[in-house]
mmCIF file of the N, C-alpha and C atoms, coordinates in Angstrom:
data_MODEL
# 
_entry.id   MODEL 
# 
loop_
_atom_site.group_PDB 
_atom_site.id 
_atom_site.type_symbol 
_atom_site.label_atom_id 
_atom_site.label_alt_id 
_atom_site.label_comp_id 
_atom_site.label_asym_id 
_atom_site.label_entity_id 
_atom_site.label_seq_id 
_atom_site.pdbx_PDB_ins_code 
_atom_site.Cartn_x 
_atom_site.Cartn_y 
_atom_site.Cartn_z 
_atom_site.occupancy 
_atom_site.B_iso_or_equiv 
_atom_site.pdbx_formal_charge 
_atom_site.auth_seq_id 
_atom_site.auth_comp_id 
_atom_site.auth_asym_id 
_atom_site.auth_atom_id 
_atom_site.pdbx_PDB_model_num 
ATOM 1   N N  . MET A 1 1  ? 13.860  1.569   10.822  1.00 0.00 ? 1  MET A N  1 
ATOM 2   C CA . MET A 1 1  ? 13.448  2.217   9.373   1.00 0.00 ? 1  MET A CA 1 
ATOM 3   C C  . MET A 1 1  ? 12.178  2.793   9.706   1.00 0.00 ? 1  MET A C  1 
ATOM 4   N N  . LYS A 1 2  ? 11.978  4.053   8.825   1.00 0.00 ? 2  LYS A N  1 
ATOM 5   C CA . LYS A 1 2  ? 10.981  5.040   9.244   1.00 0.00 ? 2  LYS A CA 1 
ATOM 6   C C  . LYS A 1 2  ? 9.878   4.520   8.283   1.00 0.00 ? 2  LYS A C  1 
ATOM 7   N N  . ILE A 1 3  ? 8.491   4.349   9.066   1.00 0.00 ? 3  ILE A N  1 
ATOM 8   C CA . ILE A 1 3  ? 7.476   4.194   8.094   1.00 0.00 ? 3  ILE A CA 1 
ATOM 9   C C  . ILE A 1 3  ? 6.931   5.562   8.023   1.00 0.00 ? 3  ILE A C  1 
ATOM 10  N N  . ASP A 1 4  ? 6.696   5.971   6.610   1.00 0.00 ? 4  ASP A N  1 
ATOM 11  C CA . ASP A 1 4  ? 5.698   7.259   6.440   1.00 0.00 ? 4  ASP A CA 1 
ATOM 12  C C  . ASP A 1 4  ? 4.428   7.099   6.001   1.00 0.00 ? 4  ASP A C  1 
ATOM 13  N N  . GLU A 1 5  ? 3.622   6.785   6.838   1.00 0.00 ? 5  GLU A N  1 
ATOM 14  C CA . GLU A 1 5  ? 2.429   6.361   6.625   1.00 0.00 ? 5  GLU A CA 1 
ATOM 15  C C  . GLU A 1 5  ? 1.477   7.686   7.421   1.00 0.00 ? 5  GLU A C  1 
ATOM 16  N N  . GLU A 1 6  ? 0.346   7.906   6.708   1.00 0.00 ? 6  GLU A N  1 
ATOM 17  C CA . GLU A 1 6  ? -0.596  8.821   7.340   1.00 0.00 ? 6  GLU A CA 1 
ATOM 18  C C  . GLU A 1 6  ? -1.991  8.354   7.312   1.00 0.00 ? 6  GLU A C  1 
ATOM 19  N N  . PHE A 1 7  ? -2.654  8.655   8.584   1.00 0.00 ? 7  PHE A N  1 
ATOM 20  C CA . PHE A 1 7  ? -4.315  8.539   8.414   1.00 0.00 ? 7  PHE A CA 1 
ATOM 21  C C  . PHE A 1 7  ? -4.604  9.422   7.711   1.00 0.00 ? 7  PHE A C  1 
ATOM 22  N N  . ILE A 1 8  ? -5.940  8.960   7.198   1.00 0.00 ? 8  ILE A N  1 
ATOM 23  C CA . ILE A 1 8  ? -6.622  10.010  6.205   1.00 0.00 ? 8  ILE A CA 1 
ATOM 24  C C  . ILE A 1 8  ? -8.018  9.485   6.020   1.00 0.00 ? 8  ILE A C  1 
ATOM 25  N N  . THR A 1 9  ? -8.933  10.457  6.224   1.00 0.00 ? 9  THR A N  1 
ATOM 26  C CA . THR A 1 9  ? -10.421 9.952   6.401   1.00 0.00 ? 9  THR A CA 1 
ATOM 27  C C  . THR A 1 9  ? -10.856 10.072  4.720   1.00 0.00 ? 9  THR A C  1 
ATOM 28  N N  . THR A 1 10 ? -11.883 9.169   4.354   1.00 0.00 ? 10 THR A N  1 
ATOM 29  C CA . THR A 1 10 ? -12.339 9.386   2.948   1.00 0.00 ? 10 THR A CA 1 
ATOM 30  C C  . THR A 1 10 ? -12.881 10.648  2.460   1.00 0.00 ? 10 THR A C  1 
ATOM 31  N N  . SER A 1 11 ? -13.585 11.421  3.266   1.00 0.00 ? 11 SER A N  1 
ATOM 32  C CA . SER A 1 11 ? -13.695 13.065  2.857   1.00 0.00 ? 11 SER A CA 1 
ATOM 33  C C  . SER A 1 11 ? -12.304 13.640  2.672   1.00 0.00 ? 11 SER A C  1 
ATOM 34  N N  . GLU A 1 12 ? -11.434 13.609  3.544   1.00 0.00 ? 12 GLU A N  1 
ATOM 35  C CA . GLU A 1 12 ? -10.022 14.255  3.269   1.00 0.00 ? 12 GLU A CA 1 
ATOM 36  C C  . GLU A 1 12 ? -9.598  13.827  2.024   1.00 0.00 ? 12 GLU A C  1 
ATOM 37  N N  . LEU A 1 13 ? -9.562  12.639  1.723   1.00 0.00 ? 13 LEU A N  1 
ATOM 38  C CA . LEU A 1 13 ? -8.691  11.868  0.699   1.00 0.00 ? 13 LEU A CA 1 
ATOM 39  C C  . LEU A 1 13 ? -9.887  12.424  -0.762  1.00 0.00 ? 13 LEU A C  1 
ATOM 40  N N  . GLN A 1 14 ? -10.874 12.498  -0.879  1.00 0.00 ? 14 GLN A N  1 
ATOM 41  C CA . GLN A 1 14 ? -11.608 13.057  -1.937  1.00 0.00 ? 14 GLN A CA 1 
ATOM 42  C C  . GLN A 1 14 ? -11.337 14.443  -2.064  1.00 0.00 ? 14 GLN A C  1 
ATOM 43  N N  . ALA A 1 15 ? -10.829 14.987  -1.156  1.00 0.00 ? 15 ALA A N  1 
ATOM 44  C CA . ALA A 1 15 ? -10.842 16.713  -1.508  1.00 0.00 ? 15 ALA A CA 1 
ATOM 45  C C  . ALA A 1 15 ? -9.113  16.769  -1.648  1.00 0.00 ? 15 ALA A C  1 
ATOM 46  N N  . CYS A 1 16 ? -8.420  15.835  -1.692  1.00 0.00 ? 16 CYS A N  1 
ATOM 47  C CA . CYS A 1 16 ? -6.902  16.001  -1.884  1.00 0.00 ? 16 CYS A CA 1 
ATOM 48  C C  . CYS A 1 16 ? -6.311  14.880  -2.752  1.00 0.00 ? 16 CYS A C  1 
ATOM 49  N N  . ILE A 1 17 ? -6.970  14.155  -3.675  1.00 0.00 ? 17 ILE A N  1 
ATOM 50  C CA . ILE A 1 17 ? -6.592  12.998  -4.260  1.00 0.00 ? 17 ILE A CA 1 
ATOM 51  C C  . ILE A 1 17 ? -5.416  13.019  -5.032  1.00 0.00 ? 17 ILE A C  1 
ATOM 52  N N  . SER A 1 18 ? -5.595  14.193  -5.794  1.00 0.00 ? 18 SER A N  1 
ATOM 53  C CA . SER A 1 18 ? -4.206  14.014  -6.762  1.00 0.00 ? 18 SER A CA 1 
ATOM 54  C C  . SER A 1 18 ? -3.225  14.724  -5.905  1.00 0.00 ? 18 SER A C  1 
ATOM 55  N N  . GLU A 1 19 ? -3.198  15.478  -4.866  1.00 0.00 ? 19 GLU A N  1 
ATOM 56  C CA . GLU A 1 19 ? -1.858  15.516  -4.053  1.00 0.00 ? 19 GLU A CA 1 
ATOM 57  C C  . GLU A 1 19 ? -1.645  14.518  -3.322  1.00 0.00 ? 19 GLU A C  1 
ATOM 58  N N  . ALA A 1 20 ? -2.473  13.308  -2.734  1.00 0.00 ? 20 ALA A N  1 
ATOM 59  C CA . ALA A 1 20 ? -1.941  12.147  -2.376  1.00 0.00 ? 20 ALA A CA 1 
ATOM 60  C C  . ALA A 1 20 ? -1.563  11.161  -3.012  1.00 0.00 ? 20 ALA A C  1 
ATOM 61  N N  . ILE A 1 21 ? -1.989  11.085  -4.228  1.00 0.00 ? 21 ILE A N  1 
ATOM 62  C CA . ILE A 1 21 ? -1.439  10.160  -5.216  1.00 0.00 ? 21 ILE A CA 1 
ATOM 63  C C  . ILE A 1 21 ? 0.015   10.789  -5.619  1.00 0.00 ? 21 ILE A C  1 
ATOM 64  N N  . LYS A 1 22 ? 0.119   11.929  -5.921  1.00 0.00 ? 22 LYS A N  1 
ATOM 65  C CA . LYS A 1 22 ? 1.728   12.510  -5.839  1.00 0.00 ? 22 LYS A CA 1 
ATOM 66  C C  . LYS A 1 22 ? 2.527   11.981  -4.853  1.00 0.00 ? 22 LYS A C  1 
ATOM 67  N N  . LYS A 1 23 ? 2.032   12.176  -3.547  1.00 0.00 ? 23 LYS A N  1 
ATOM 68  C CA . LYS A 1 23 ? 2.857   11.737  -2.344  1.00 0.00 ? 23 LYS A CA 1 
ATOM 69  C C  . LYS A 1 23 ? 2.917   10.290  -1.879  1.00 0.00 ? 23 LYS A C  1 
ATOM 70  N N  . THR A 1 24 ? 2.299   9.524   -2.874  1.00 0.00 ? 24 THR A N  1 
ATOM 71  C CA . THR A 1 24 ? 2.530   7.922   -2.594  1.00 0.00 ? 24 THR A CA 1 
ATOM 72  C C  . THR A 1 24 ? 3.548   7.462   -3.741  1.00 0.00 ? 24 THR A C  1 
ATOM 73  N N  . GLU A 1 25 ? 3.787   8.603   -4.949  1.00 0.00 ? 25 GLU A N  1 
ATOM 74  C CA . GLU A 1 25 ? 5.059   8.237   -5.808  1.00 0.00 ? 25 GLU A CA 1 
ATOM 75  C C  . GLU A 1 25 ? 6.222   8.714   -5.150  1.00 0.00 ? 25 GLU A C  1 
ATOM 76  N N  . LEU A 1 26 ? 6.053   9.238   -4.107  1.00 0.00 ? 26 LEU A N  1 
ATOM 77  C CA . LEU A 1 26 ? 7.809   9.516   -3.518  1.00 0.00 ? 26 LEU A CA 1 
ATOM 78  C C  . LEU A 1 26 ? 7.474   8.670   -2.230  1.00 0.00 ? 26 LEU A C  1 
ATOM 79  N N  . GLY A 1 27 ? 6.713   7.978   -2.021  1.00 0.00 ? 27 GLY A N  1 
ATOM 80  C CA . GLY A 1 27 ? 6.956   6.756   -0.694  1.00 0.00 ? 27 GLY A CA 1 
ATOM 81  C C  . GLY A 1 27 ? 5.852   6.944   0.135   1.00 0.00 ? 27 GLY A C  1 
ATOM 82  N N  . ARG A 1 28 ? 5.325   7.851   0.234   1.00 0.00 ? 28 ARG A N  1 
ATOM 83  C CA . ARG A 1 28 ? 4.073   8.010   1.489   1.00 0.00 ? 28 ARG A CA 1 
ATOM 84  C C  . ARG A 1 28 ? 2.892   6.945   1.251   1.00 0.00 ? 28 ARG A C  1 
ATOM 85  N N  . LYS A 1 29 ? 2.670   6.447   2.480   1.00 0.00 ? 29 LYS A N  1 
ATOM 86  C CA . LYS A 1 29 ? 1.452   5.486   2.503   1.00 0.00 ? 29 LYS A CA 1 
ATOM 87  C C  . LYS A 1 29 ? 0.340   5.993   3.366   1.00 0.00 ? 29 LYS A C  1 
ATOM 88  N N  . TYR A 1 30 ? -0.711  5.884   2.803   1.00 0.00 ? 30 TYR A N  1 
ATOM 89  C CA . TYR A 1 30 ? -2.004  6.403   3.370   1.00 0.00 ? 30 TYR A CA 1 
ATOM 90  C C  . TYR A 1 30 ? -2.819  5.174   4.041   1.00 0.00 ? 30 TYR A C  1 
ATOM 91  N N  . VAL A 1 31 ? -3.382  5.279   4.988   1.00 0.00 ? 31 VAL A N  1 
ATOM 92  C CA . VAL A 1 31 ? -4.370  4.033   5.638   1.00 0.00 ? 31 VAL A CA 1 
ATOM 93  C C  . VAL A 1 31 ? -5.810  5.037   5.645   1.00 0.00 ? 31 VAL A C  1 
ATOM 94  N N  . VAL A 1 32 ? -6.646  4.699   5.001   1.00 0.00 ? 32 VAL A N  1 
ATOM 95  C CA . VAL A 1 32 ? -7.668  5.429   4.819   1.00 0.00 ? 32 VAL A CA 1 
ATOM 96  C C  . VAL A 1 32 ? -8.827  4.892   5.420   1.00 0.00 ? 32 VAL A C  1 
ATOM 97  N N  . MET A 1 33 ? -9.383  5.757   6.485   1.00 0.00 ? 33 MET A N  1 
ATOM 98  C CA . MET A 1 33 ? -10.280 5.495   7.357   1.00 0.00 ? 33 MET A CA 1 
ATOM 99  C C  . MET A 1 33 ? -11.893 6.096   6.971   1.00 0.00 ? 33 MET A C  1 
ATOM 100 N N  . ARG A 1 34 ? -12.692 4.861   7.460   1.00 0.00 ? 34 ARG A N  1 
ATOM 101 C CA . ARG A 1 34 ? -14.304 5.109   6.786   1.00 0.00 ? 34 ARG A CA 1 
ATOM 102 C C  . ARG A 1 34 ? -14.916 4.876   8.106   1.00 0.00 ? 34 ARG A C  1 
ATOM 103 N N  . TYR A 1 35 ? -15.620 6.011   8.928   1.00 0.00 ? 35 TYR A N  1 
ATOM 104 C CA . TYR A 1 35 ? -16.264 5.737   10.040  1.00 0.00 ? 35 TYR A CA 1 
ATOM 105 C C  . TYR A 1 35 ? -15.192 5.390   11.108  1.00 0.00 ? 35 TYR A C  1 
ATOM 106 N N  . SER A 1 36 ? -14.187 5.881   11.320  1.00 0.00 ? 36 SER A N  1 
ATOM 107 C CA . SER A 1 36 ? -13.078 5.722   12.535  1.00 0.00 ? 36 SER A CA 1 
ATOM 108 C C  . SER A 1 36 ? -12.549 4.253   12.229  1.00 0.00 ? 36 SER A C  1 
ATOM 109 N N  . LYS A 1 37 ? -12.967 3.579   10.847  1.00 0.00 ? 37 LYS A N  1 
ATOM 110 C CA . LYS A 1 37 ? -12.488 2.116   10.720  1.00 0.00 ? 37 LYS A CA 1 
ATOM 111 C C  . LYS A 1 37 ? -11.190 2.117   9.776   1.00 0.00 ? 37 LYS A C  1 
ATOM 112 N N  . PRO A 1 38 ? -10.088 1.823   9.643   1.00 0.00 ? 38 PRO A N  1 
ATOM 113 C CA . PRO A 1 38 ? -9.240  1.382   8.502   1.00 0.00 ? 38 PRO A CA 1 
ATOM 114 C C  . PRO A 1 38 ? -9.742  0.533   7.609   1.00 0.00 ? 38 PRO A C  1 
ATOM 115 N N  . VAL A 1 39 ? -10.038 1.187   6.271   1.00 0.00 ? 39 VAL A N  1 
ATOM 116 C CA . VAL A 1 39 ? -10.621 0.300   5.188   1.00 0.00 ? 39 VAL A CA 1 
ATOM 117 C C  . VAL A 1 39 ? -9.877  -0.192  4.028   1.00 0.00 ? 39 VAL A C  1 
ATOM 118 N N  . CYS A 1 40 ? -8.668  0.788   3.896   1.00 0.00 ? 40 CYS A N  1 
ATOM 119 C CA . CYS A 1 40 ? -8.144  0.189   2.898   1.00 0.00 ? 40 CYS A CA 1 
ATOM 120 C C  . CYS A 1 40 ? -6.445  0.962   3.112   1.00 0.00 ? 40 CYS A C  1 
ATOM 121 N N  . VAL A 1 41 ? -5.533  0.624   1.994   1.00 0.00 ? 41 VAL A N  1 
ATOM 122 C CA . VAL A 1 41 ? -4.087  1.283   2.099   1.00 0.00 ? 41 VAL A CA 1 
ATOM 123 C C  . VAL A 1 41 ? -3.846  1.798   0.462   1.00 0.00 ? 41 VAL A C  1 
ATOM 124 N N  . LEU A 1 42 ? -3.405  3.199   0.577   1.00 0.00 ? 42 LEU A N  1 
ATOM 125 C CA . LEU A 1 42 ? -2.811  3.546   -0.645  1.00 0.00 ? 42 LEU A CA 1 
ATOM 126 C C  . LEU A 1 42 ? -1.546  3.697   -0.617  1.00 0.00 ? 42 LEU A C  1 
ATOM 127 N N  . ILE A 1 43 ? -0.811  2.899   -1.697  1.00 0.00 ? 43 ILE A N  1 
ATOM 128 C CA . ILE A 1 43 ? 0.686   2.835   -1.634  1.00 0.00 ? 43 ILE A CA 1 
ATOM 129 C C  . ILE A 1 43 ? 1.013   2.951   -3.192  1.00 0.00 ? 43 ILE A C  1 
ATOM 130 N N  . ASN A 1 44 ? 2.349   3.064   -3.398  1.00 0.00 ? 44 ASN A N  1 
ATOM 131 C CA . ASN A 1 44 ? 2.673   3.354   -4.733  1.00 0.00 ? 44 ASN A CA 1 
ATOM 132 C C  . ASN A 1 44 ? 2.811   1.969   -5.466  1.00 0.00 ? 44 ASN A C  1 
ATOM 133 N N  . PHE A 1 45 ? 3.004   1.965   -7.042  1.00 0.00 ? 45 PHE A N  1 
ATOM 134 C CA . PHE A 1 45 ? 3.006   0.731   -7.524  1.00 0.00 ? 45 PHE A CA 1 
ATOM 135 C C  . PHE A 1 45 ? 4.085   0.041   -7.347  1.00 0.00 ? 45 PHE A C  1 
ATOM 136 N N  . ASP A 1 46 ? 5.027   0.425   -7.210  1.00 0.00 ? 46 ASP A N  1 
ATOM 137 C CA . ASP A 1 46 ? 6.395   -0.347  -6.891  1.00 0.00 ? 46 ASP A CA 1 
ATOM 138 C C  . ASP A 1 46 ? 6.159   -1.271  -5.303  1.00 0.00 ? 46 ASP A C  1 
ATOM 139 N N  . ASP A 1 47 ? 6.025   -0.530  -4.328  1.00 0.00 ? 47 ASP A N  1 
ATOM 140 C CA . ASP A 1 47 ? 5.585   -0.997  -3.269  1.00 0.00 ? 47 ASP A CA 1 
ATOM 141 C C  . ASP A 1 47 ? 4.811   -2.467  -3.349  1.00 0.00 ? 47 ASP A C  1 
ATOM 142 N N  . TYR A 1 48 ? 3.663   -2.079  -4.104  1.00 0.00 ? 48 TYR A N  1 
ATOM 143 C CA . TYR A 1 48 ? 2.273   -3.063  -4.256  1.00 0.00 ? 48 TYR A CA 1 
ATOM 144 C C  . TYR A 1 48 ? 3.107   -4.337  -5.033  1.00 0.00 ? 48 TYR A C  1 
ATOM 145 N N  . ARG A 1 49 ? 3.915   -4.145  -6.037  1.00 0.00 ? 49 ARG A N  1 
ATOM 146 C CA . ARG A 1 49 ? 4.432   -5.311  -6.638  1.00 0.00 ? 49 ARG A CA 1 
ATOM 147 C C  . ARG A 1 49 ? 5.456   -6.095  -5.861  1.00 0.00 ? 49 ARG A C  1 
ATOM 148 N N  . LYS A 1 50 ? 6.159   -5.494  -5.064  1.00 0.00 ? 50 LYS A N  1 
ATOM 149 C CA . LYS A 1 50 ? 7.231   -5.979  -4.012  1.00 0.00 ? 50 LYS A CA 1 
ATOM 150 C C  . LYS A 1 50 ? 6.464   -6.820  -3.087  1.00 0.00 ? 50 LYS A C  1 
ATOM 151 N N  . MET A 1 51 ? 5.418   -6.369  -2.561  1.00 0.00 ? 51 MET A N  1 
ATOM 152 C CA . MET A 1 51 ? 4.360   -7.029  -1.267  1.00 0.00 ? 51 MET A CA 1 
ATOM 153 C C  . MET A 1 51 ? 3.821   -8.203  -2.157  1.00 0.00 ? 51 MET A C  1 
ATOM 154 N N  . SER A 1 52 ? 3.411   -8.160  -3.666  1.00 0.00 ? 52 SER A N  1 
ATOM 155 C CA . SER A 1 52 ? 2.772   -9.111  -4.076  1.00 0.00 ? 52 SER A CA 1 
ATOM 156 C C  . SER A 1 52 ? 3.759   -10.301 -4.388  1.00 0.00 ? 52 SER A C  1 
ATOM 157 N N  . ARG A 1 53 ? 5.016   -9.961  -4.667  1.00 0.00 ? 53 ARG A N  1 
ATOM 158 C CA . ARG A 1 53 ? 6.202   -11.086 -5.177  1.00 0.00 ? 53 ARG A CA 1 
ATOM 159 C C  . ARG A 1 53 ? 6.219   -11.755 -3.566  1.00 0.00 ? 53 ARG A C  1 
ATOM 160 N N  . MET A 1 54 ? 6.343   -11.114 -2.471  1.00 0.00 ? 54 MET A N  1 
ATOM 161 C CA . MET A 1 54 ? 6.472   -11.561 -1.461  1.00 0.00 ? 54 MET A CA 1 
ATOM 162 C C  . MET A 1 54 ? 5.338   -12.190 -0.855  1.00 0.00 ? 54 MET A C  1 
ATOM 163 N N  . ALA A 1 55 ? 4.248   -12.031 -0.741  1.00 0.00 ? 55 ALA A N  1 
ATOM 164 C CA . ALA A 1 55 ? 3.083   -13.141 -0.867  1.00 0.00 ? 55 ALA A CA 1 
ATOM 165 C C  . ALA A 1 55 ? 3.192   -14.314 -1.429  1.00 0.00 ? 55 ALA A C  1 
ATOM 166 N N  . LYS A 1 56 ? 3.474   -14.230 -2.810  1.00 0.00 ? 56 LYS A N  1 
ATOM 167 C CA . LYS A 1 56 ? 3.696   -15.258 -3.694  1.00 0.00 ? 56 LYS A CA 1 
ATOM 168 C C  . LYS A 1 56 ? 4.711   -16.179 -3.230  1.00 0.00 ? 56 LYS A C  1 
ATOM 169 N N  . LEU A 1 57 ? 5.681   -15.669 -2.521  1.00 0.00 ? 57 LEU A N  1 
ATOM 170 C CA . LEU A 1 57 ? 6.957   -16.633 -1.979  1.00 0.00 ? 57 LEU A CA 1 
ATOM 171 C C  . LEU A 1 57 ? 6.259   -17.191 -0.683  1.00 0.00 ? 57 LEU A C  1 
ATOM 172 N N  . ALA A 1 58 ? 5.786   -16.480 0.148   1.00 0.00 ? 58 ALA A N  1 
ATOM 173 C CA . ALA A 1 58 ? 5.206   -17.072 1.264   1.00 0.00 ? 58 ALA A CA 1 
ATOM 174 C C  . ALA A 1 58 ? 4.301   -18.217 1.271   1.00 0.00 ? 58 ALA A C  1 
ATOM 175 N N  . ARG A 1 59 ? 3.429   -18.072 -0.055  1.00 0.00 ? 59 ARG A N  1 
ATOM 176 C CA . ARG A 1 59 ? 2.485   -19.139 -0.409  1.00 0.00 ? 59 ARG A CA 1 
ATOM 177 C C  . ARG A 1 59 ? 3.195   -20.153 -1.181  1.00 0.00 ? 59 ARG A C  1 
ATOM 178 N N  . GLY A 1 60 ? 4.441   -20.272 -1.555  1.00 0.00 ? 60 GLY A N  1 
ATOM 179 C CA . GLY A 1 60 ? 5.337   -21.124 -1.763  1.00 0.00 ? 60 GLY A CA 1 
ATOM 180 C C  . GLY A 1 60 ? 5.447   -21.409 -3.296  1.00 0.00 ? 60 GLY A C  1 
ATOM 181 N N  . GLY A 1 61 ? 4.883   -20.246 -3.711  1.00 0.00 ? 61 GLY A N  1 
ATOM 182 C CA . GLY A 1 61 ? 4.862   -20.234 -5.337  1.00 0.00 ? 61 GLY A CA 1 
ATOM 183 C C  . GLY A 1 61 ? 6.187   -20.480 -6.068  1.00 0.00 ? 61 GLY A C  1 
ATOM 184 N N  . ALA A 1 62 ? 7.493   -19.579 -5.476  1.00 0.00 ? 62 ALA A N  1 
ATOM 185 C CA . ALA A 1 62 ? 8.567   -19.893 -6.173  1.00 0.00 ? 62 ALA A CA 1 
ATOM 186 C C  . ALA A 1 62 ? 9.185   -21.094 -5.793  1.00 0.00 ? 62 ALA A C  1 
ATOM 187 N N  . CYS A 1 63 ? 9.052   -21.868 -5.095  1.00 0.00 ? 63 CYS A N  1 
ATOM 188 C CA . CYS A 1 63 ? 9.590   -23.254 -4.700  1.00 0.00 ? 63 CYS A CA 1 
ATOM 189 C C  . CYS A 1 63 ? 8.874   -24.244 -5.554  1.00 0.00 ? 63 CYS A C  1 
ATOM 190 N N  . ARG A 1 64 ? 7.706   -24.053 -6.123  1.00 0.00 ? 64 ARG A N  1 
ATOM 191 C CA . ARG A 1 64 ? 6.970   -24.867 -7.129  1.00 0.00 ? 64 ARG A CA 1 
ATOM 192 C C  . ARG A 1 64 ? 7.684   -24.881 -8.419  1.00 0.00 ? 64 ARG A C  1 
ATOM 193 N N  . VAL A 1 65 ? 8.248   -23.289 -8.584  1.00 0.00 ? 65 VAL A N  1 
ATOM 194 C CA . VAL A 1 65 ? 8.341   -23.222 -9.543  1.00 0.00 ? 65 VAL A CA 1 
ATOM 195 C C  . VAL A 1 65 ? 9.615   -23.733 -10.244 1.00 0.00 ? 65 VAL A C  1 
ATOM 196 N N  . CYS A 1 66 ? 10.685  -23.579 -9.105  1.00 0.00 ? 66 CYS A N  1 
ATOM 197 C CA . CYS A 1 66 ? 12.327  -23.819 -9.582  1.00 0.00 ? 66 CYS A CA 1 
ATOM 198 C C  . CYS A 1 66 ? 12.665  -24.936 -8.696  1.00 0.00 ? 66 CYS A C  1 
ATOM 199 N N  . ASN A 1 67 ? 11.510  -25.793 -8.004  1.00 0.00 ? 67 ASN A N  1 
ATOM 200 C CA . ASN A 1 67 ? 11.736  -27.220 -7.234  1.00 0.00 ? 67 ASN A CA 1 
ATOM 201 C C  . ASN A 1 67 ? 12.558  -26.902 -6.005  1.00 0.00 ? 67 ASN A C  1 
ATOM 202 N N  . LEU A 1 68 ? 12.625  -25.827 -5.496  1.00 0.00 ? 68 LEU A N  1 
ATOM 203 C CA . LEU A 1 68 ? 13.709  -26.047 -4.332  1.00 0.00 ? 68 LEU A CA 1 
ATOM 204 C C  . LEU A 1 68 ? 13.189  -26.442 -3.343  1.00 0.00 ? 68 LEU A C  1 
# 
């Protein structure tokens, strides 16, 4: 599986935010760096939703709901 992520500084992101957002819609992921440290990740909303659902399952949320 290919992970399409790119490291980008906060100043680079400020200069090309519209382009970065368009690319995230197509599946690219950005690791945003400030002072050479990763501070956040920019991902598309569908990926965010999938990750949120997986996190809920990992915490046992689904098991409590369906009593499995």
